[in-house]
C-alpha positions as CSV (number, residue, x, y, z in Angstrom):
1,M,8.0,14.0,3.1
2,A,4.8,12.6,1.7
3,L,6.4,12.6,-1.8
4,L,9.6,10.8,-0.5
5,S,7.3,8.3,1.2
6,A,5.5,7.7,-2.1
7,V,8.8,7.0,-3.9
8,A,10.1,4.7,-1.1
9,L,6.8,2.7,-0.9
10,G,6.6,2.5,-4.7
11,A,10.0,0.7,-4.6
12,V,8.6,-1.5,-1.8
13,N,5.6,-2.4,-4.0
14,I,8.0,-3.4,-6.8
15,L,10.1,-5.6,-4.5
16,D,6.9,-7.1,-2.9
17,S,5.7,-8.1,-6.3
18,H,9.0,-9.6,-7.3
19,L,9.5,-11.5,-4.1
20,I,5.9,-12.9,-3.9
21,S,5.6,-13.9,-7.6
22,K,9.2,-14.9,-8.4
23,R,11.3,-15.7,-5.3
24,M,9.2,-17.0,-2.4
25,P,7.5,-20.4,-2.7
26,S,4.2,-19.0,-1.2
27,L,2.7,-15.9,0.4
28,R,3.1,-17.6,3.8
29,A,6.8,-18.1,3.1
30,F,7.0,-14.4,2.3
31,L,5.0,-13.3,5.4
32,L,7.0,-15.3,8.0
33,P,10.4,-13.5,7.5
34,V,8.5,-10.2,7.1
35,G,6.9,-10.7,10.5
36,I,10.2,-11.6,12.1
37,I,12.0,-8.5,10.7
38,A,9.0,-6.2,11.5
39,S,9.0,-7.5,15.1
40,I,12.6,-6.5,15.5
41,Y,11.9,-2.9,14.3
42,G,8.8,-2.7,16.4
43,L,10.7,-3.8,19.6
44,V,13.5,-1.3,19.0
45,F,11.1,1.7,18.5
46,F,8.9,0.5,21.4
47,C,11.9,0.8,23.7
48,L,13.1,4.1,22.3
49,F,9.7,5.8,22.1
50,P,7.2,4.8,24.9
51,L,3.7,6.2,24.9
52,P,3.3,9.6,26.5
53,E,2.2,9.5,30.1
54,G,-1.5,9.9,30.5
55,T,-2.4,8.5,27.1
56,S,-6.1,7.5,27.3
57,I,-7.4,4.0,26.6
58,Y,-9.7,5.6,23.9
59,I,-6.7,7.1,22.0
60,L,-4.9,3.8,22.3
61,L,-7.9,1.9,20.9
62,V,-8.2,4.3,18.0
63,A,-4.4,3.9,17.3
64,V,-4.8,0.1,17.4
65,A,-7.8,0.3,15.0
66,S,-5.8,2.5,12.6
67,S,-3.0,-0.1,12.7
68,I,-5.5,-2.9,12.0
69,F,-6.9,-1.0,9.1
70,R,-3.5,-0.5,7.6
71,T,-2.5,-4.2,8.1
72,G,-5.8,-5.3,6.5
73,G,-5.3,-3.1,3.5
74,I,-1.7,-4.3,3.0
75,M,-2.6,-8.0,3.4
76,I,-5.3,-7.7,0.7
77,M,-2.9,-6.0,-1.7
78,L,-0.2,-8.6,-1.1
79,Y,-2.7,-11.4,-1.7
80,I,-3.6,-9.9,-5.1
81,L,0.1,-9.3,-6.0
82,Q,0.6,-13.1,-6.1
83,R,-1.5,-13.2,-9.2
84,E,-1.5,-9.7,-10.8
85,E,1.0,-7.2,-12.1
86,V,2.0,-4.5,-9.6
87,S,1.4,-1.8,-12.2
88,R,-2.3,-2.8,-12.2
89,V,-2.8,-3.4,-8.5
90,V,-1.2,-0.3,-7.0
91,P,-3.2,2.4,-8.9
92,I,-6.5,0.9,-7.7
93,V,-5.4,0.7,-4.1
94,Y,-4.0,4.2,-4.1
95,A,-7.2,5.8,-5.4
96,Y,-8.1,5.8,-1.6
97,P,-8.0,9.6,-1.2
98,I,-11.4,9.5,-3.0
99,F,-12.7,7.4,0.0
100,V,-11.1,10.0,2.4
101,A,-13.2,12.7,0.6
102,I,-16.4,10.7,0.7
103,I,-16.0,9.6,4.3
104,A,-15.5,13.2,5.3
105,V,-19.1,14.0,4.2
106,P,-20.9,12.2,7.0
107,L,-18.1,12.3,9.6
108,L,-17.0,15.9,9.2
109,G,-20.1,17.5,7.7
110,E,-18.4,18.4,4.5
111,S,-20.1,18.5,1.1
112,L,-19.1,17.6,-2.4
113,Y,-19.9,19.8,-5.4
114,Y,-20.6,18.8,-9.0
115,L,-17.0,19.2,-10.0
116,E,-15.8,17.0,-7.2
117,W,-18.4,14.3,-8.0
118,L,-17.1,14.4,-11.6
119,A,-13.6,14.0,-10.3
120,I,-14.7,10.9,-8.4
121,I,-16.2,9.4,-11.5
122,I,-12.9,10.1,-13.4
123,V,-10.9,8.3,-10.6
124,V,-13.2,5.3,-10.7
125,A,-13.0,5.2,-14.5
126,G,-9.2,5.3,-14.3
127,A,-9.2,2.5,-11.8
128,V,-11.3,0.4,-14.0
129,M,-9.1,1.2,-17.0
130,V,-5.9,0.2,-15.2
131,S,-7.4,-3.1,-14.3
132,V,-7.9,-4.0,-18.0
133,R,-5.6,-6.6,-19.5
134,R,-5.2,-8.2,-22.8
135,S,-6.5,-11.8,-23.0
136,P,-4.7,-14.6,-24.9
137,S,-7.3,-14.2,-27.7
138,G,-6.3,-10.6,-28.2
139,G,-9.4,-9.1,-26.5
140,A,-9.5,-7.3,-23.1
141,N,-10.8,-8.4,-19.7
142,W,-10.7,-6.8,-16.3
143,L,-9.7,-8.0,-12.8
144,G,-13.2,-8.8,-11.7
145,K,-13.3,-10.1,-8.0
146,P,-9.7,-9.0,-7.4
147,F,-10.7,-5.5,-8.5
148,L,-13.4,-5.4,-5.8
149,L,-11.0,-6.7,-3.2
150,L,-8.5,-4.0,-4.1
151,F,-11.3,-1.4,-3.6
152,G,-11.8,-2.9,-0.2
153,S,-8.0,-2.4,0.5
154,S,-8.3,1.2,-0.7
155,L,-11.2,1.8,1.7
156,L,-9.2,0.4,4.6
157,L,-6.2,2.7,3.8
158,A,-8.6,5.7,3.7
159,M,-9.8,4.8,7.1
160,T,-6.2,4.4,8.2
161,D,-5.3,7.9,7.2
162,I,-8.3,9.5,8.8
163,S,-7.9,7.6,12.1
164,S,-4.1,8.2,12.1
165,K,-4.5,11.9,11.7
166,Y,-6.8,11.9,14.7
167,V,-4.5,10.0,17.1
168,L,-1.3,11.8,15.9
169,S,-2.7,14.8,17.8
170,Y,-2.1,12.8,21.0
171,I,0.8,10.5,20.4
172,S,4.0,10.8,18.2
173,F,4.4,9.2,14.8
174,W,7.1,7.0,16.4
175,N,4.4,5.6,18.7
176,L,2.0,4.9,15.9
177,F,4.8,3.4,13.9
178,W,5.6,0.7,16.4
179,L,1.9,0.0,17.1
180,S,1.3,-0.5,13.4
181,T,4.4,-2.7,13.2
182,F,3.2,-4.9,16.0
183,C,-0.2,-5.3,14.3
184,L,1.5,-6.2,11.1
185,T,3.8,-8.7,12.9
186,G,0.8,-10.4,14.6
187,A,-1.0,-10.8,11.3
188,C,2.1,-12.1,9.5
189,L,2.8,-14.7,12.2
190,L,-0.8,-15.7,12.6
191,I,-1.1,-16.5,8.9
192,S,2.4,-18.0,8.3
193,L,3.3,-20.0,11.4
194,R,2.8,-23.4,10.0
195,P,5.2,-26.4,9.7
196,R,4.7,-26.3,5.9
197,T,6.0,-22.8,5.8
198,F,9.3,-23.8,7.5
199,R,9.7,-26.7,5.1
200,E,9.1,-24.3,2.1
201,L,11.7,-21.8,3.4
202,S,14.3,-24.6,4.2
203,G,13.9,-26.0,0.6
204,M,14.3,-22.6,-1.1
205,K,16.9,-22.1,-3.8
206,Q,18.9,-18.9,-3.6
207,R,17.5,-18.4,-0.1
208,N,20.2,-16.0,1.1
209,S,19.7,-13.6,-1.8
210,A,15.9,-13.6,-1.3
211,I,16.3,-12.9,2.4
212,G,18.7,-10.1,1.6
213,L,16.1,-8.5,-0.7
214,L,13.5,-9.0,2.0
215,V,15.7,-7.1,4.6
216,L,16.2,-4.3,2.1
217,N,12.5,-4.2,1.3
218,E,11.5,-4.0,5.0
219,A,14.0,-1.2,5.6
220,L,12.5,0.8,2.7
221,A,9.0,0.0,4.1
222,M,10.0,1.3,7.5
223,I,11.4,4.5,6.1
224,G,8.4,5.0,3.8
225,V,5.8,4.5,6.6
226,M,7.7,6.7,9.0
227,L,7.8,9.5,6.4
228,L,4.1,9.1,5.8
229,L,3.2,9.2,9.5
230,R,5.3,12.2,10.1
231,A,3.7,14.0,7.1
232,L,0.3,13.1,8.5
233,Q,1.2,14.5,11.9
234,E,2.5,17.8,10.4
235,G,0.1,18.4,7.5
236,P,-3.6,18.2,6.5
237,V,-4.7,14.6,5.8
238,S,-6.3,15.6,2.5
239,L,-3.1,17.0,1.1
240,V,-0.9,14.2,2.4
241,S,-3.4,11.6,0.9
242,T,-3.3,13.4,-2.4
243,I,0.5,13.4,-2.6
244,T,0.6,9.7,-1.5
245,A,-1.7,8.9,-4.4
246,S,1.2,9.7,-6.7
247,R,2.7,6.3,-5.8
248,P,1.3,4.5,-8.9
249,I,3.3,6.9,-11.1
250,F,6.6,5.8,-9.4
251,V,5.6,2.1,-9.5
252,L,4.9,2.4,-13.3
253,I,8.3,4.2,-13.8
254,F,10.2,1.6,-11.8
255,A,8.3,-1.2,-13.7
256,I,9.1,0.3,-17.1
257,I,12.8,0.6,-16.2
258,L,13.1,-2.9,-14.8
259,S,11.2,-4.3,-17.9
260,R,14.1,-2.9,-20.0
261,V,17.0,-3.7,-17.7
262,L,15.8,-6.9,-16.0
263,P,13.0,-8.3,-18.2
264,A,12.4,-11.3,-15.9
265,F,12.2,-9.3,-12.7
266,L,8.5,-8.6,-12.9
267,E,5.4,-10.0,-14.6
268,W,4.7,-7.4,-17.3
269,Q,2.3,-7.2,-20.2
270,R,4.2,-5.7,-23.0
271,G,3.0,-3.5,-25.9
272,R,2.6,0.2,-26.5
273,G,-1.1,0.0,-26.4
274,M,-1.2,-1.4,-22.8
275,L,1.5,1.0,-21.7
276,A,-0.4,4.0,-23.1
277,L,-3.6,2.7,-21.4
278,R,-1.9,2.5,-18.0
279,F,-0.4,6.0,-18.3
280,M,-3.8,7.4,-19.2
281,A,-5.5,5.5,-16.3
282,I,-3.0,6.7,-13.8
283,A,-3.2,10.3,-15.1
284,M,-7.0,10.1,-14.6
285,I,-6.6,8.7,-11.0
286,V,-4.1,11.3,-9.9
287,G,-5.8,14.1,-11.8
288,G,-9.2,13.3,-10.3
289,I,-7.8,13.2,-6.8
290,T,-6.0,16.5,-7.4
291,I,-9.2,18.2,-8.6
292,I,-11.0,17.1,-5.4
293,Y,-8.5,18.7,-3.1
294,L,-7.9,21.8,-5.2
295,T,-11.7,22.6,-5.2
């Protein structure tokens, strides 16, 4: 289930990037219909799967905190996707199992050995490598401030997985799904409910096709998040996080296919050198995460 989630959410990242950078007039114009669609999903599952009787306020607060962490991580990633290629953004964000491992040291009393610290260094180096891009002069530069923001997004997602695993011992993944959806809806509407946003949406060209893609995107996101939460409920958080970290591989595969079939679908830096660098960086990230959890 975690692997299927990685595939579905990898497709979501591709569609997010296309919609934000190519179709929608602004990030706010993207977030408004997302918030409306997400609110419908949330209400349906809220009615179908109410919280278990006797759920404590503490568990509910932790669940809400987990949902806020997820929403914060997603919002940072979407903000950066306005300006950067999806194949550079996602590998940095989904290095978050490293934070899961590090957070487990003070919270769970676990320790990291030399090989595991080496794996962390490999992952960080891979994240730096994937953030490199060719400058107009032919040199190389890196993401800079966006890179640090993406690491913040990664940390929030790590905190999401840890807190989600805890509350899923008390409530179902359906419950946590609609709680997360309501938090996402609130954030989207808070950011996007502006008169200017409605004007931007009403003046859009090819609005129907863009909204159709948005509906498809949110359906895939719903499936991906549900699969992820169910995997977290049934399996160890470290294993699920590691499998989820394979998402950048699927994003890169989808991006490569689209760059051949629909060259204008995504922003994409061409060249064998950059492609080889990205493959190497993603292999370092996934390999380092795997070393941590195999040892």
